N, C-alpha and C positions, 0 to 999 in steps of 0.2 A: 454598692449601688449597681444595679443591673444595666447593661448597655442597651440603649434603645435600638430597636430593629429599624432597618431602613424604611422610609415612607413608601407606600405602595405606588407603583407606576400606574398613572391614570391616562387613559386615552378617551377621546370622545366616543360615547356609546359603547364602550368596551369595559366590562367589569375589570377592576384593577387586579393585577397579579401581585401576590405577596410571596415572600420567601417561603413561608409555611406551605402555601399551595404548591409551589414548585417542589419542595421537599416531599410533600405527600404524593405528588405525581411520580417522583423518582422511586419512592418506596413501592408504589403500585406497579410501576414498570418492571422493577426487579422481581417483585413477588409473582406477577403474572407471566414473566418471561416473554412478554409480547414482542414480536418482531417489529422493529421500527424502521421506517424508510431511512436508508443511509444518507448521511450528510456528505457533501462533496468537498467543502473547504474547511469548515469550522466544527469543533467539538466542544461540548460542555463537559468539563472535567470535575467530578465530584467523588471524593474518597477513592481515588485511583481508578475510577471507572469512567468510561467515555460514552457520551450520549449525543445523538443529533439534536442540536439546540432547538430547531423549529418544532420537531416532534414532541420534545419535552414541554415547550411553551404551549403547544396545542393541547396536550394532555392536561396541563394545569389550567388552561382556559376552559376546557370542558368541565373540570371540577368547579371552577368559579361560577360558570353559568348554570350548571346542573343539566346541561343538554349534551347527551352523548354524541350528537352529530355536529356540534358546533365546530366551526373552522377558525383557526387562528387568523386574525385579520391583517397581520403584518407579513410582508414578504420575508423570505429567508435571507440570512446574511446580516448586514449591519443593523437594520431596524430591530430584528429579533434579538440579536446579540446585545444591543444597547439596553434592552429591557432586562435581560438576564444579568448583565454586568451591573446594572443599577441595583439589583437585589443581592449583590456580592457573590455572584457565581463566577467561576473562572471559565473563560472561553479561550481555546487555543486553536492554532492553525494546524490542519492535518498535514499539509505539504506546502512547499514554498509557493507563494503566489507570484507568478511571472507577470509583471506589469511593465509597461513602457516607462523608461526612466531617462536619466541623463546619459549622454554618450560615453562619459567616463566610467559609468557603472559597468559597461560591457567588458572592460578589461579585468574586472575582479574575477577570481576563480569561483567556479560553481561547485565547491566541495559539498558532497552529500546530496547533490541533486540527482534524482532518479532518472536515468537515461534509458531504461529498458533492460531487458535481460542481456547478459554478456553474450557476445557473439562466439560461436563455436567454429573451429576450423572444419572444412568440408570432410566428410568421411573418406577414409583411405580406401582405395580399391584393393582388393586382394591381389597378391602377386599371381602371375600366370603359373599354372602347375608345371613343374619341371620333371623330366624323366629322371629317375634315380641313376646316378652314374656308377659304373663298375670300376673297381680298381684297375689301373693300367696293366698290371701283371696278368690279369685274366682276360684281357681283351683278345678276341680271336685274331684280329688283324696284327696286333703286336706279336702274338705268338707265331704267326706265319712269317714274320720278318726275321725272327731270331736265326733260323738256319741260313738265311741269306747273309746276315751280318757276320756269321762265323766264317763264311767263305771270303769275305771282303779282305783284300790284301792290307796288311798293316803297313804303315808308313815308316 
């Protein structure tokens, strides 16, 4: 016995989206290699590929209406995600959502939270150039002192 597909999501004056329409939109997006506007928080995950949910819903909506200029009537985020999740698609979060919470939550570690590029130490200044030193045995001053040292009385 075949599993029944989920019921289409219906909204007032909006043609219903079905899972088949969304799958057809995903195939067309992949085939066309169309650049989609990036999503900010959520992604639709299908077969290890990630898509912006609102753009996929709008593409499927255009297929449902037959109008290439039709706009998806729902705002991005939870309203669009709810429609796609009702059709058994997976919606995941791109990054942690920082929302105000309970004061006790602030003490939990924020492992894996992107805090920006690691800071680098300031560049080191090159050392000042030094004159090369000569060995002491060749120093003219030292050589001039040798005769005087020879005359020095020994104790």
